[in-house]
N, C-alpha and C positions, 0 to 999 in steps of 0.2 A: 496442609498450606496458609495456615490462617482462615479468618469471617471476615472479608466487610460491607458492607450494607444491604448484612441479610443473608450473602452469599458464599459458604466453602470457598474456598480454592485445594483441590489433591491433585497427588500427583497421581496420576489414571497407571497402575499395573494389573493389578487383577482382572483373570480372563470376563469375570461375567462385567465386569467394570468397560474393559473393552471390547465388550458387546453391544454394550448403553450408547459408545463412541460411532460406532457403524450404524447402528438404530439411529440415532441421532441426523448424520449423515444425508440419511437417508429421506430424513421428517423435513429441511433446512433445503434438502437440492434436489432429490429427486438420488433415483439407482445410478441414473451415469457416470456421476463422479465420487463416489464412492470406495475413499483408498480402507480394503478390508481387514479381518482378522489379524490375518497372516501373516499381513504385514505390516500392521503396526506392531503386532507382534515381538517378531526379527525387528524392527528399527529400537522397541524400548529397549531391546538386549546387547544394543550397538550404537550406545551415541544419544540415540532419539529422548525424544521429552512428549510427554500427551499430557495435559492436564484439563481437566473440569472445575465446570461453574458448577456449583448445586443450589438449589436453592430446597429448604427443606429436605426430602429425598430427595428428587427430581435433577437431574443432571438435565440441564438448560444451557452450556454455552462450554464450544472444546479447543484448543487452540491443537495442532500436531508439529514436529518439527524433527529431522532426519540429521543426520551425520553428513558435513556433504568435505572434498578435500578436491583442491586446486591449485595449481601453481606454487607447491609449496606450504599451501597454506589452509587448516582445518579447522570450517564456524558451521556454528546453526542451519540448517536450510527451515525455519518458516515459513512449513508449503501450507497450510492449511488451519482457518480460523473459522465457526460458526458459531453463526448463540440464533436458539429461537426465534423469533419476531418478537411477539409480545414482551419479549428481554432484550433489547435492541436499547441502543441508543441511552442503555444505564449508566457510558461505564465499563460495559465488566470487561466489552475488547480491548478496553486499556487496559483493566486491570491481569486479563491473560497475559499481555501480554507484559506487562511489569513481574511478575510470575514468573513467566518461562528464563527474561534477562536471568533472573537473578539463580534459574538452576546451573543457565546456563552457564555462569560465571561462575559457578561453585565448583561445578562441572568438569572449566579449566578454556573455555572456551572465551572470548576474544574478538568473535564476528560476529553475526547473524547474516542470514541474504532475504529475501523472498520480492517478491514480483508483486504486482498490482497496475490494472492500467491506465495509464495519464491522464486520459479524459473524468475517469474520476472523483476528480480534483481535491474533491472534498478527504477521503481516500488519502489525497498527497498529503490534505498539511494535515490530519494524523499520523500520517507517517512519514515527517521531517520539521514541523514546527512539533506536537507533543513528544515524539519519539526522538527528533535532535539523529533523524535519521539523513541520509542523504542515496544522491541517483546519478551515476556518470557512465551509467550502458544503457541504452533504450533498445528493443530486442519488436521487431518487425512479425506480427502472425503468429506469434510464439509459442498457438498454440491450434495453429490452424485456422479455419472457417467453421462458427459455432450453429450451431441448429435452433438452438431455442429460437422463442419468437422474437422475444426482443432480443437479441446481437447478432438475428439471422442478413447474413453475405458485407458483415463490418467483420475485417481483421481485428483476430482478437492479441493487438498488440501490447505487450509487458512496459514497464520500466524494472531496472531489476534496482531494486531499496540494500542500500548496506549499514549493516547498523556496530557503531563497530561498539560495541558496551560496556566498554572499563573508559571512555575517552572524556575529558572535559568537558563537550561540548552535549553528549549521555545525558551527563547527571542537567549541567542545566536545564537541560528537557525537560526535565520527567521533572527541576523544581519552578518549570515554569517560563523559561526567559524569553521563550523564542514564542508563544501564544498570540501578543498583540501584535507580529508585524506584521505591518499594516504601510508602510512609506519607504517609499522608493521612485527613485526622477530616471528611471535604465528604461533606454531604447525596447520599446518592442520589437519585434520579431514579425509578429504575423499583425493582421490587420483583420475589422471586422466591420460588418453593419451591426448595426441593432433594433429590429422593427420589435416590436409589442407580441410579437409570442416570443417573440429566439433570435440569437443573436447567429449569423452566418460570418464565415471568413475568409475574404479574402486575401488571398496569398500576394508574398507583395520580397522583393528582393530588397536584404538587406545582404550587405557588407561590411559579415564578420571582422571586428576589428581589433588584436589581440592585445590590443593592449587594453585596451574600455575593463572597466568592473567589473560589470555584468551588462545583465539583458532580463528580458524578461516575456512570456510566452501567455496569451490565453486561453481561457476555456471557459464554456458555462457551466456555472453556478449548476444548472439545471438540467440537465446529455440523458437523462433517466427517462426526463419528457420529450427531449430531441427526438430520442430511440423511436418513442411509443410512439409518436405524429411525423413525423419527417425524417426517413432513413434516410431517404438525402444528403438531409443537408447533417448526419449524424458520420456517414461516409465521406462528407467534406470535412471534418473538422476531425476527423480521423487523422484521414493523410493530409492536413496543413497539420495538423503540429508536430506526425510524424516528422515533416520536412523541416518544422524549424527546430525542434531541443535533436535534432540528428544535425545537424548543422553547426550551434553550440555544442552539442557534446564534445564535433571533430575539432573543433578550435582550441580545444582544452577544459571548455567550461563546463562546469555539473548545479547541478540542485539543490538547492540549500535552503531555500525558501519558499513560501507559498503565501502571497498577497490578495484579502479579501475584504471585501467592504462590507456590510450585514444588511444585507435585501440588493446589494445586485446580481444582474445575473453575469455577470464573465468575473474571473477568478487570475489571477494570474503567481504562474510559478516563474523565481527568482531563482536565476541563475550565475552563478561567479566562479572563479577564476578558484585552487581550493586553498589558498590565501586567503577570502573571504569568509571561509569558513571562521560561523563565532565563537 
């Protein structure tokens, strides 16, 4: 699939390479969340795709998607993506998504979907601004409660991301049209107190007015630190963000952007009607 920045990207098909993907999952996340080799092989032969990122002869990252079908529509579920820590923040994750999109389009798909934690707004920026995806569905406690140290007791809420891979919006995003999306005067659906350590949410009632062009929902940019230092504040953000985004979704709004400022402890989701998608 080509060489970029010293990394080779290729479709994983041979049994030996599939085994390397299984091993890499264990290295990144541990044995509890591994997608096993038989499932990967079955998916590869039935509308799924595994793409590997290779440095020299070492597999350093991968993405895995399998076929989905709902309400008469076929799509690719981009289920997993993992990169060794020493190779993270180097653009590999973005290139894996782009390669996955190229393959999906050639295969005949027009949409890809996946989920992510709405409190990880850095991932939201990646998904919505860099890739041109959007979200209009909030799923509370998608995986139940996690037992790992960082997320213990925190409901595994997820946003469903939809990526219309053949759309003009996606093409524009890949060309960089939404990377600097920072200005909006939309009303915020959630208040917060800013302390010297981290912000804390202050839920307040805002009546959704369907004629409004859009709304904003704040989320801390340093949520990993908050999870480590004060799980109670992290839990408060979970419920506050859940309520605000769910209310906006029920009013017909969708996440179309992320407003962020360098060095700020708060970023904002931008929620607009579908007609507001650029």
